[in-house]
PyMOL commands that place a pseudoatom at each C-alpha (Angstrom):
pseudoatom trace, name=CA, resn=MET, resi=1, chain=A, elem=C, hetatm=0, pos=[44.286, 3.563, 74.869]
pseudoatom trace, name=CA, resn=ASN, resi=2, chain=A, elem=C, hetatm=0, pos=[46.938, 5.029, 72.568]
pseudoatom trace, name=CA, resn=GLN, resi=3, chain=A, elem=C, hetatm=0, pos=[45.847, 4.655, 68.936]
pseudoatom trace, name=CA, resn=LYS, resi=4, chain=A, elem=C, hetatm=0, pos=[49.018, 6.200, 67.561]
pseudoatom trace, name=CA, resn=CYS, resi=5, chain=A, elem=C, hetatm=0, pos=[52.128, 4.322, 66.349]
pseudoatom trace, name=CA, resn=THR, resi=6, chain=A, elem=C, hetatm=0, pos=[55.570, 5.620, 67.151]
pseudoatom trace, name=CA, resn=ALA, resi=7, chain=A, elem=C, hetatm=0, pos=[57.334, 7.248, 64.205]
pseudoatom trace, name=CA, resn=SER, resi=8, chain=A, elem=C, hetatm=0, pos=[59.685, 4.264, 64.021]
pseudoatom trace, name=CA, resn=GLU, resi=9, chain=A, elem=C, hetatm=0, pos=[56.834, 1.715, 64.009]
pseudoatom trace, name=CA, resn=PHE, resi=10, chain=A, elem=C, hetatm=0, pos=[54.967, 3.601, 61.296]
pseudoatom trace, name=CA, resn=CYS, resi=11, chain=A, elem=C, hetatm=0, pos=[58.105, 3.931, 59.174]
pseudoatom trace, name=CA, resn=ASN, resi=12, chain=A, elem=C, hetatm=0, pos=[58.773, 0.181, 59.372]
pseudoatom trace, name=CA, resn=ILE, resi=13, chain=A, elem=C, hetatm=0, pos=[55.175, -0.722, 58.466]
pseudoatom trace, name=CA, resn=LYS, resi=14, chain=A, elem=C, hetatm=0, pos=[55.234, 1.739, 55.571]
pseudoatom trace, name=CA, resn=LYS, resi=15, chain=A, elem=C, hetatm=0, pos=[58.468, 0.278, 54.229]
pseudoatom trace, name=CA, resn=GLN, resi=16, chain=A, elem=C, hetatm=0, pos=[57.095, -3.284, 54.367]
pseudoatom trace, name=CA, resn=VAL, resi=17, chain=A, elem=C, hetatm=0, pos=[53.825, -2.364, 52.638]
pseudoatom trace, name=CA, resn=LEU, resi=18, chain=A, elem=C, hetatm=0, pos=[55.394, -0.306, 49.853]
pseudoatom trace, name=CA, resn=GLN, resi=19, chain=A, elem=C, hetatm=0, pos=[57.937, -3.054, 49.120]
pseudoatom trace, name=CA, resn=SER, resi=20, chain=A, elem=C, hetatm=0, pos=[55.336, -5.834, 49.049]
pseudoatom trace, name=CA, resn=VAL, resi=21, chain=A, elem=C, hetatm=0, pos=[53.989, -7.407, 45.872]
pseudoatom trace, name=CA, resn=ASP, resi=22, chain=A, elem=C, hetatm=0, pos=[50.954, -5.801, 44.212]
pseudoatom trace, name=CA, resn=PHE, resi=23, chain=A, elem=C, hetatm=0, pos=[48.323, -8.569, 44.063]
pseudoatom trace, name=CA, resn=SER, resi=24, chain=A, elem=C, hetatm=0, pos=[45.735, -6.562, 42.127]
pseudoatom trace, name=CA, resn=ARG, resi=25, chain=A, elem=C, hetatm=0, pos=[44.661, -7.831, 38.693]
pseudoatom trace, name=CA, resn=LYS, resi=26, chain=A, elem=C, hetatm=0, pos=[46.526, -4.989, 36.985]
pseudoatom trace, name=CA, resn=GLY, resi=27, chain=A, elem=C, hetatm=0, pos=[49.637, -5.421, 39.134]
pseudoatom trace, name=CA, resn=SER, resi=28, chain=A, elem=C, hetatm=0, pos=[50.618, -1.750, 39.119]
pseudoatom trace, name=CA, resn=ILE, resi=29, chain=A, elem=C, hetatm=0, pos=[49.412, 1.745, 40.003]
pseudoatom trace, name=CA, resn=ASP, resi=30, chain=A, elem=C, hetatm=0, pos=[47.145, 3.333, 37.376]
pseudoatom trace, name=CA, resn=ASP, resi=31, chain=A, elem=C, hetatm=0, pos=[48.946, 5.962, 35.296]
pseudoatom trace, name=CA, resn=ALA, resi=32, chain=A, elem=C, hetatm=0, pos=[46.207, 8.535, 35.933]
pseudoatom trace, name=CA, resn=ILE, resi=33, chain=A, elem=C, hetatm=0, pos=[46.951, 8.625, 39.679]
pseudoatom trace, name=CA, resn=LEU, resi=34, chain=A, elem=C, hetatm=0, pos=[50.637, 7.697, 39.730]
pseudoatom trace, name=CA, resn=ASN, resi=35, chain=A, elem=C, hetatm=0, pos=[51.712, 11.247, 40.635]
pseudoatom trace, name=CA, resn=LEU, resi=36, chain=A, elem=C, hetatm=0, pos=[49.048, 11.464, 43.356]
pseudoatom trace, name=CA, resn=VAL, resi=37, chain=A, elem=C, hetatm=0, pos=[50.079, 8.138, 44.908]
pseudoatom trace, name=CA, resn=GLU, resi=38, chain=A, elem=C, hetatm=0, pos=[53.761, 9.061, 44.770]
pseudoatom trace, name=CA, resn=GLU, resi=39, chain=A, elem=C, hetatm=0, pos=[53.023, 12.435, 46.378]
pseudoatom trace, name=CA, resn=ILE, resi=40, chain=A, elem=C, hetatm=0, pos=[51.108, 10.759, 49.232]
pseudoatom trace, name=CA, resn=ASN, resi=41, chain=A, elem=C, hetatm=0, pos=[53.799, 8.118, 49.750]
pseudoatom trace, name=CA, resn=ASP, resi=42, chain=A, elem=C, hetatm=0, pos=[56.479, 10.798, 49.745]
pseudoatom trace, name=CA, resn=ARG, resi=43, chain=A, elem=C, hetatm=0, pos=[55.012, 12.201, 52.961]
pseudoatom trace, name=CA, resn=GLU, resi=44, chain=A, elem=C, hetatm=0, pos=[56.243, 10.648, 56.209]
pseudoatom trace, name=CA, resn=GLU, resi=45, chain=A, elem=C, hetatm=0, pos=[52.727, 10.680, 57.687]
pseudoatom trace, name=CA, resn=PHE, resi=46, chain=A, elem=C, hetatm=0, pos=[50.980, 8.588, 54.998]
pseudoatom trace, name=CA, resn=PHE, resi=47, chain=A, elem=C, hetatm=0, pos=[51.214, 5.620, 52.680]
pseudoatom trace, name=CA, resn=THR, resi=48, chain=A, elem=C, hetatm=0, pos=[48.763, 4.050, 50.250]
pseudoatom trace, name=CA, resn=THR, resi=49, chain=A, elem=C, hetatm=0, pos=[47.687, 0.429, 50.696]
pseudoatom trace, name=CA, resn=SER, resi=50, chain=A, elem=C, hetatm=0, pos=[45.468, 0.137, 47.584]
pseudoatom trace, name=CA, resn=SER, resi=51, chain=A, elem=C, hetatm=0, pos=[44.286, 2.346, 44.760]
pseudoatom trace, name=CA, resn=CYS, resi=52, chain=A, elem=C, hetatm=0, pos=[42.280, 2.526, 41.539]
pseudoatom trace, name=CA, resn=SER, resi=53, chain=A, elem=C, hetatm=0, pos=[41.896, 5.666, 39.445]
pseudoatom trace, name=CA, resn=GLY, resi=54, chain=A, elem=C, hetatm=0, pos=[38.413, 4.655, 38.304]
pseudoatom trace, name=CA, resn=ARG, resi=55, chain=A, elem=C, hetatm=0, pos=[37.421, 2.044, 35.739]
pseudoatom trace, name=CA, resn=VAL, resi=56, chain=A, elem=C, hetatm=0, pos=[34.706, 0.570, 33.551]
pseudoatom trace, name=CA, resn=ILE, resi=57, chain=A, elem=C, hetatm=0, pos=[34.208, -3.187, 33.788]
pseudoatom trace, name=CA, resn=LEU, resi=58, chain=A, elem=C, hetatm=0, pos=[32.011, -5.486, 31.737]
pseudoatom trace, name=CA, resn=TYR, resi=59, chain=A, elem=C, hetatm=0, pos=[31.970, -8.899, 33.363]
pseudoatom trace, name=CA, resn=CYS, resi=60, chain=A, elem=C, hetatm=0, pos=[30.118, -12.188, 33.258]
pseudoatom trace, name=CA, resn=GLU, resi=61, chain=A, elem=C, hetatm=0, pos=[28.871, -13.397, 36.622]
pseudoatom trace, name=CA, resn=SER, resi=62, chain=A, elem=C, hetatm=0, pos=[28.883, -17.061, 37.593]
pseudoatom trace, name=CA, resn=SER, resi=63, chain=A, elem=C, hetatm=0, pos=[25.698, -18.679, 38.840]
pseudoatom trace, name=CA, resn=GLN, resi=64, chain=A, elem=C, hetatm=0, pos=[27.340, -19.092, 42.255]
pseudoatom trace, name=CA, resn=LYS, resi=65, chain=A, elem=C, hetatm=0, pos=[27.983, -15.292, 42.413]
pseudoatom trace, name=CA, resn=GLN, resi=66, chain=A, elem=C, hetatm=0, pos=[31.513, -15.950, 43.645]
pseudoatom trace, name=CA, resn=LYS, resi=67, chain=A, elem=C, hetatm=0, pos=[33.974, -13.174, 42.886]
pseudoatom trace, name=CA, resn=HIS, resi=68, chain=A, elem=C, hetatm=0, pos=[36.800, -15.421, 41.730]
pseudoatom trace, name=CA, resn=LEU, resi=69, chain=A, elem=C, hetatm=0, pos=[34.479, -17.077, 39.196]
pseudoatom trace, name=CA, resn=CYS, resi=70, chain=A, elem=C, hetatm=0, pos=[33.597, -13.786, 37.471]
pseudoatom trace, name=CA, resn=GLN, resi=71, chain=A, elem=C, hetatm=0, pos=[35.009, -13.443, 33.967]
pseudoatom trace, name=CA, resn=TRP, resi=72, chain=A, elem=C, hetatm=0, pos=[36.115, -9.971, 32.947]
pseudoatom trace, name=CA, resn=LEU, resi=73, chain=A, elem=C, hetatm=0, pos=[35.092, -9.302, 29.346]
pseudoatom trace, name=CA, resn=PHE, resi=74, chain=A, elem=C, hetatm=0, pos=[36.249, -5.693, 29.135]
pseudoatom trace, name=CA, resn=VAL, resi=75, chain=A, elem=C, hetatm=0, pos=[38.032, -3.217, 31.396]
pseudoatom trace, name=CA, resn=SER, resi=76, chain=A, elem=C, hetatm=0, pos=[39.116, 0.363, 30.766]
pseudoatom trace, name=CA, resn=HIS, resi=77, chain=A, elem=C, hetatm=0, pos=[40.498, 3.191, 32.880]
pseudoatom trace, name=CA, resn=ASP, resi=78, chain=A, elem=C, hetatm=0, pos=[39.719, 5.626, 30.051]
pseudoatom trace, name=CA, resn=PRO, resi=79, chain=A, elem=C, hetatm=0, pos=[36.538, 6.853, 28.335]
pseudoatom trace, name=CA, resn=ILE, resi=80, chain=A, elem=C, hetatm=0, pos=[34.765, 4.125, 26.373]
pseudoatom trace, name=CA, resn=THR, resi=81, chain=A, elem=C, hetatm=0, pos=[32.864, 3.771, 23.103]
pseudoatom trace, name=CA, resn=GLU, resi=82, chain=A, elem=C, hetatm=0, pos=[29.526, 2.145, 22.425]
pseudoatom trace, name=CA, resn=GLU, resi=83, chain=A, elem=C, hetatm=0, pos=[31.184, -0.027, 19.758]
pseudoatom trace, name=CA, resn=ALA, resi=84, chain=A, elem=C, hetatm=0, pos=[33.707, -1.456, 22.232]
pseudoatom trace, name=CA, resn=LEU, resi=85, chain=A, elem=C, hetatm=0, pos=[30.925, -2.554, 24.589]
pseudoatom trace, name=CA, resn=ILE, resi=86, chain=A, elem=C, hetatm=0, pos=[28.695, -4.028, 21.884]
pseudoatom trace, name=CA, resn=LYS, resi=87, chain=A, elem=C, hetatm=0, pos=[31.648, -5.988, 20.482]
pseudoatom trace, name=CA, resn=GLU, resi=88, chain=A, elem=C, hetatm=0, pos=[32.060, -7.771, 23.838]
pseudoatom trace, name=CA, resn=LEU, resi=89, chain=A, elem=C, hetatm=0, pos=[28.362, -8.726, 23.911]
pseudoatom trace, name=CA, resn=ASP, resi=90, chain=A, elem=C, hetatm=0, pos=[28.743, -11.020, 20.908]
pseudoatom trace, name=CA, resn=PRO, resi=91, chain=A, elem=C, hetatm=0, pos=[28.249, -13.821, 21.614]
pseudoatom trace, name=CA, resn=LEU, resi=92, chain=A, elem=C, hetatm=0, pos=[26.006, -13.331, 24.638]
pseudoatom trace, name=CA, resn=ARG, resi=93, chain=A, elem=C, hetatm=0, pos=[26.672, -15.621, 27.585]
pseudoatom trace, name=CA, resn=GLY, resi=94, chain=A, elem=C, hetatm=0, pos=[25.568, -15.829, 31.205]
pseudoatom trace, name=CA, resn=ASP, resi=95, chain=A, elem=C, hetatm=0, pos=[24.713, -12.841, 33.362]
pseudoatom trace, name=CA, resn=ILE, resi=96, chain=A, elem=C, hetatm=0, pos=[26.631, -9.814, 32.090]
pseudoatom trace, name=CA, resn=ILE, resi=97, chain=A, elem=C, hetatm=0, pos=[27.041, -6.720, 34.277]
pseudoatom trace, name=CA, resn=LEU, resi=98, chain=A, elem=C, hetatm=0, pos=[28.306, -3.284, 33.244]
pseudoatom trace, name=CA, resn=LYS, resi=99, chain=A, elem=C, hetatm=0, pos=[29.927, -1.365, 36.080]
pseudoatom trace, name=CA, resn=PHE, resi=100, chain=A, elem=C, hetatm=0, pos=[31.660, 1.965, 36.601]
pseudoatom trace, name=CA, resn=GLU, resi=101, chain=A, elem=C, hetatm=0, pos=[33.815, 2.322, 39.713]
pseudoatom trace, name=CA, resn=PRO, resi=102, chain=A, elem=C, hetatm=0, pos=[35.178, 5.792, 40.608]
pseudoatom trace, name=CA, resn=LEU, resi=103, chain=A, elem=C, hetatm=0, pos=[38.477, 6.509, 42.365]
pseudoatom trace, name=CA, resn=ILE, resi=104, chain=A, elem=C, hetatm=0, pos=[39.132, 4.410, 45.449]
pseudoatom trace, name=CA, resn=LEU, resi=105, chain=A, elem=C, hetatm=0, pos=[42.173, 5.115, 47.555]
pseudoatom trace, name=CA, resn=HIS, resi=106, chain=A, elem=C, hetatm=0, pos=[43.123, 3.582, 50.909]
pseudoatom trace, name=CA, resn=VAL, resi=107, chain=A, elem=C, hetatm=0, pos=[45.671, 5.577, 52.861]
pseudoatom trace, name=CA, resn=GLN, resi=108, chain=A, elem=C, hetatm=0, pos=[47.199, 4.519, 56.175]
pseudoatom trace, name=CA, resn=CYS, resi=109, chain=A, elem=C, hetatm=0, pos=[47.842, 7.553, 58.389]
pseudoatom trace, name=CA, resn=PHE, resi=110, chain=A, elem=C, hetatm=0, pos=[50.376, 8.172, 61.148]
pseudoatom trace, name=CA, resn=SER, resi=111, chain=A, elem=C, hetatm=0, pos=[47.813, 9.716, 63.497]
pseudoatom trace, name=CA, resn=LEU, resi=112, chain=A, elem=C, hetatm=0, pos=[44.113, 10.486, 63.752]
pseudoatom trace, name=CA, resn=ASP, resi=113, chain=A, elem=C, hetatm=0, pos=[44.879, 14.185, 63.349]
pseudoatom trace, name=CA, resn=TYR, resi=114, chain=A, elem=C, hetatm=0, pos=[46.559, 13.560, 59.995]
pseudoatom trace, name=CA, resn=ALA, resi=115, chain=A, elem=C, hetatm=0, pos=[43.707, 11.258, 58.956]
pseudoatom trace, name=CA, resn=LYS, resi=116, chain=A, elem=C, hetatm=0, pos=[41.189, 14.009, 59.744]
pseudoatom trace, name=CA, resn=LYS, resi=117, chain=A, elem=C, hetatm=0, pos=[43.133, 16.533, 57.665]
pseudoatom trace, name=CA, resn=LEU, resi=118, chain=A, elem=C, hetatm=0, pos=[43.260, 14.148, 54.720]
pseudoatom trace, name=CA, resn=HIS, resi=119, chain=A, elem=C, hetatm=0, pos=[39.563, 13.391, 55.214]
pseudoatom trace, name=CA, resn=THR, resi=120, chain=A, elem=C, hetatm=0, pos=[38.833, 17.112, 54.926]
pseudoatom trace, name=CA, resn=CYS, resi=121, chain=A, elem=C, hetatm=0, pos=[40.756, 17.222, 51.625]
pseudoatom trace, name=CA, resn=ALA, resi=122, chain=A, elem=C, hetatm=0, pos=[38.676, 14.319, 50.312]
pseudoatom trace, name=CA, resn=LEU, resi=123, chain=A, elem=C, hetatm=0, pos=[35.318, 15.778, 51.364]
pseudoatom trace, name=CA, resn=GLU, resi=124, chain=A, elem=C, hetatm=0, pos=[36.123, 19.211, 49.938]
pseudoatom trace, name=CA, resn=SER, resi=125, chain=A, elem=C, hetatm=0, pos=[37.094, 17.565, 46.628]
pseudoatom trace, name=CA, resn=GLY, resi=126, chain=A, elem=C, hetatm=0, pos=[33.720, 15.835, 46.240]
pseudoatom trace, name=CA, resn=PHE, resi=127, chain=A, elem=C, hetatm=0, pos=[34.624, 12.421, 47.702]
pseudoatom trace, name=CA, resn=ARG, resi=128, chain=A, elem=C, hetatm=0, pos=[31.784, 12.525, 50.207]
pseudoatom trace, name=CA, resn=ASN, resi=129, chain=A, elem=C, hetatm=0, pos=[31.702, 8.780, 50.870]
pseudoatom trace, name=CA, resn=SER, resi=130, chain=A, elem=C, hetatm=0, pos=[35.185, 8.947, 52.387]
pseudoatom trace, name=CA, resn=GLY, resi=131, chain=A, elem=C, hetatm=0, pos=[35.707, 7.695, 55.919]
pseudoatom trace, name=CA, resn=ILE, resi=132, chain=A, elem=C, hetatm=0, pos=[38.254, 6.880, 58.605]
pseudoatom trace, name=CA, resn=THR, resi=133, chain=A, elem=C, hetatm=0, pos=[38.637, 3.397, 60.083]
pseudoatom trace, name=CA, resn=LEU, resi=134, chain=A, elem=C, hetatm=0, pos=[40.439, 2.674, 63.350]
pseudoatom trace, name=CA, resn=GLY, resi=135, chain=A, elem=C, hetatm=0, pos=[41.729, -0.882, 63.126]
pseudoatom trace, name=CA, resn=LYS, resi=136, chain=A, elem=C, hetatm=0, pos=[43.838, -3.300, 65.118]
pseudoatom trace, name=CA, resn=HIS, resi=137, chain=A, elem=C, hetatm=0, pos=[47.493, -2.679, 65.882]
pseudoatom trace, name=CA, resn=LYS, resi=138, chain=A, elem=C, hetatm=0, pos=[47.008, 1.129, 65.921]
pseudoatom trace, name=CA, resn=LYS, resi=139, chain=A, elem=C, hetatm=0, pos=[46.059, 1.112, 62.245]
pseudoatom trace, name=CA, resn=ILE, resi=140, chain=A, elem=C, hetatm=0, pos=[44.348, 4.309, 61.061]
pseudoatom trace, name=CA, resn=THR, resi=141, chain=A, elem=C, hetatm=0, pos=[43.072, 4.156, 57.480]
pseudoatom trace, name=CA, resn=LEU, resi=142, chain=A, elem=C, hetatm=0, pos=[41.293, 6.712, 55.334]
pseudoatom trace, name=CA, resn=ALA, resi=143, chain=A, elem=C, hetatm=0, pos=[39.230, 5.430, 52.402]
pseudoatom trace, name=CA, resn=VAL, resi=144, chain=A, elem=C, hetatm=0, pos=[38.744, 8.069, 49.701]
pseudoatom trace, name=CA, resn=ARG, resi=145, chain=A, elem=C, hetatm=0, pos=[35.442, 7.299, 47.927]
pseudoatom trace, name=CA, resn=SER, resi=146, chain=A, elem=C, hetatm=0, pos=[32.581, 8.978, 46.080]
pseudoatom trace, name=CA, resn=CYS, resi=147, chain=A, elem=C, hetatm=0, pos=[29.004, 8.149, 45.008]
pseudoatom trace, name=CA, resn=LEU, resi=148, chain=A, elem=C, hetatm=0, pos=[29.714, 8.147, 41.268]
pseudoatom trace, name=CA, resn=GLN, resi=149, chain=A, elem=C, hetatm=0, pos=[29.493, 4.370, 40.838]
pseudoatom trace, name=CA, resn=LEU, resi=150, chain=A, elem=C, hetatm=0, pos=[27.040, 2.776, 38.413]
pseudoatom trace, name=CA, resn=GLU, resi=151, chain=A, elem=C, hetatm=0, pos=[26.087, -0.891, 37.984]
pseudoatom trace, name=CA, resn=VAL, resi=152, chain=A, elem=C, hetatm=0, pos=[23.642, -2.217, 35.382]
pseudoatom trace, name=CA, resn=PRO, resi=153, chain=A, elem=C, hetatm=0, pos=[22.686, -5.780, 34.349]
pseudoatom trace, name=CA, resn=ILE, resi=154, chain=A, elem=C, hetatm=0, pos=[23.046, -6.209, 30.573]
pseudoatom trace, name=CA, resn=SER, resi=155, chain=A, elem=C, hetatm=0, pos=[22.022, -9.836, 30.098]
pseudoatom trace, name=CA, resn=ASP, resi=156, chain=A, elem=C, hetatm=0, pos=[20.361, -12.598, 32.101]
pseudoatom trace, name=CA, resn=ALA, resi=157, chain=A, elem=C, hetatm=0, pos=[21.207, -16.241, 31.376]
pseudoatom trace, name=CA, resn=GLY, resi=158, chain=A, elem=C, hetatm=0, pos=[22.418, -15.252, 27.914]
pseudoatom trace, name=CA, resn=LYS, resi=159, chain=A, elem=C, hetatm=0, pos=[19.356, -13.100, 27.103]
pseudoatom trace, name=CA, resn=LEU, resi=160, chain=A, elem=C, hetatm=0, pos=[19.972, -9.430, 26.273]
pseudoatom trace, name=CA, resn=LEU, resi=161, chain=A, elem=C, hetatm=0, pos=[18.056, -7.084, 28.587]
pseudoatom trace, name=CA, resn=VAL, resi=162, chain=A, elem=C, hetatm=0, pos=[18.853, -3.749, 26.930]
pseudoatom trace, name=CA, resn=SER, resi=163, chain=A, elem=C, hetatm=0, pos=[18.697, -2.139, 23.474]
pseudoatom trace, name=CA, resn=ASP, resi=164, chain=A, elem=C, hetatm=0, pos=[21.565, -0.645, 21.466]
pseudoatom trace, name=CA, resn=GLU, resi=165, chain=A, elem=C, hetatm=0, pos=[20.060, 2.758, 22.240]
pseudoatom trace, name=CA, resn=TYR, resi=166, chain=A, elem=C, hetatm=0, pos=[20.325, 2.073, 25.971]
pseudoatom trace, name=CA, resn=VAL, resi=167, chain=A, elem=C, hetatm=0, pos=[23.936, 0.907, 25.590]
pseudoatom trace, name=CA, resn=ARG, resi=168, chain=A, elem=C, hetatm=0, pos=[24.575, 4.248, 23.851]
pseudoatom trace, name=CA, resn=PHE, resi=169, chain=A, elem=C, hetatm=0, pos=[22.942, 6.051, 26.796]
pseudoatom trace, name=CA, resn=LEU, resi=170, chain=A, elem=C, hetatm=0, pos=[25.011, 4.082, 29.332]
pseudoatom trace, name=CA, resn=THR, resi=171, chain=A, elem=C, hetatm=0, pos=[28.203, 4.863, 27.419]
pseudoatom trace, name=CA, resn=LYS, resi=172, chain=A, elem=C, hetatm=0, pos=[27.415, 8.585, 27.607]
pseudoatom trace, name=CA, resn=LYS, resi=173, chain=A, elem=C, hetatm=0, pos=[26.586, 8.428, 31.335]
pseudoatom trace, name=CA, resn=ILE, resi=174, chain=A, elem=C, hetatm=0, pos=[29.717, 6.444, 32.183]
pseudoatom trace, name=CA, resn=ASN, resi=175, chain=A, elem=C, hetatm=0, pos=[31.956, 8.848, 30.271]
pseudoatom trace, name=CA, resn=GLU, resi=176, chain=A, elem=C, hetatm=0, pos=[30.327, 11.777, 32.090]
pseudoatom trace, name=CA, resn=LYS, resi=177, chain=A, elem=C, hetatm=0, pos=[30.986, 10.065, 35.423]
pseudoatom trace, name=CA, resn=MET, resi=178, chain=A, elem=C, hetatm=0, pos=[34.566, 9.301, 34.440]
pseudoatom trace, name=CA, resn=ASP, resi=179, chain=A, elem=C, hetatm=0, pos=[35.113, 12.951, 33.513]
pseudoatom trace, name=CA, resn=GLU, resi=180, chain=A, elem=C, hetatm=0, pos=[33.676, 14.105, 36.849]
pseudoatom trace, name=CA, resn=ASN, resi=181, chain=A, elem=C, hetatm=0, pos=[35.795, 11.524, 38.677]
pseudoatom trace, name=CA, resn=ARG, resi=182, chain=A, elem=C, hetatm=0, pos=[38.953, 12.875, 37.017]
pseudoatom trace, name=CA, resn=LYS, resi=183, chain=A, elem=C, hetatm=0, pos=[38.018, 16.459, 37.908]
pseudoatom trace, name=CA, resn=ARG, resi=184, chain=A, elem=C, hetatm=0, pos=[37.507, 15.509, 41.569]
pseudoatom trace, name=CA, resn=THR, resi=185, chain=A, elem=C, hetatm=0, pos=[40.767, 13.554, 41.607]
pseudoatom trace, name=CA, resn=LYS, resi=186, chain=A, elem=C, hetatm=0, pos=[42.631, 16.581, 40.252]
pseudoatom trace, name=CA, resn=ILE, resi=187, chain=A, elem=C, hetatm=0, pos=[41.092, 18.821, 42.931]
pseudoatom trace, name=CA, resn=PHE, resi=188, chain=A, elem=C, hetatm=0, pos=[42.003, 16.284, 45.628]
pseudoatom trace, name=CA, resn=PHE, resi=189, chain=A, elem=C, hetatm=0, pos=[45.618, 16.205, 44.402]
pseudoatom trace, name=CA, resn=GLU, resi=190, chain=A, elem=C, hetatm=0, pos=[45.804, 20.011, 44.452]
pseudoatom trace, name=CA, resn=LYS, resi=191, chain=A, elem=C, hetatm=0, pos=[44.254, 20.254, 47.921]
pseudoatom trace, name=CA, resn=PHE, resi=192, chain=A, elem=C, hetatm=0, pos=[46.644, 17.598, 49.224]
pseudoatom trace, name=CA, resn=GLN, resi=193, chain=A, elem=C, hetatm=0, pos=[49.633, 19.515, 47.884]
pseudoatom trace, name=CA, resn=CYS, resi=194, chain=A, elem=C, hetatm=0, pos=[48.330, 22.755, 49.377]
pseudoatom trace, name=CA, resn=MET, resi=195, chain=A, elem=C, hetatm=0, pos=[47.528, 21.315, 52.813]
pseudoatom trace, name=CA, resn=PHE, resi=196, chain=A, elem=C, hetatm=0, pos=[50.691, 19.244, 53.194]
pseudoatom trace, name=CA, resn=SER, resi=197, chain=A, elem=C, hetatm=0, pos=[53.221, 21.400, 51.354]
pseudoatom trace, name=CA, resn=ARG, resi=198, chain=A, elem=C, hetatm=0, pos=[56.570, 21.330, 53.090]
for i in range(1, 198): cmd.bond("trace and resi %d" % i, "trace and resi %d" % (i + 1))
show_as sticks, trace
zoom trace
């Protein structure tokens, strides 16, 4: 079975995807990875289907645990302060979760060989949770991921579970993870440019 698209098929799919509407909450590519995404999409062999540079989210979970019923209280793609988090905890309501998500990048690849090369770039940059998926219609996708995520419950049914001191500790840990995430992203960008330089 041939898992590879023709160059014409891949080009048409790429054009359709890159011209489609961005349905993410933000509605645009994060500034921190705009150059990386543009560099990837500039190559004939790749295109991005989704991306996030890394973010901190404080959200209130519904009792039904349904994603669309979650209320975002705070979101940042930059380092955070303890004061900003504490401000959003007043008044307390529901089940509040604090979460850090590192870079996530989905890249559709022209061939398995190109996917493997990009996978090597990701692994060597510290994104060791990265993997290749072979999907329907000859779709080959690389997910660039790492293990830097963090998720902590802050309140339960409106009752605070942590102290101000622990919020201070979490702020420090999240900012450390965000800094490491940015370093790895920079290395990945440099390795991509080196491996796929024209």
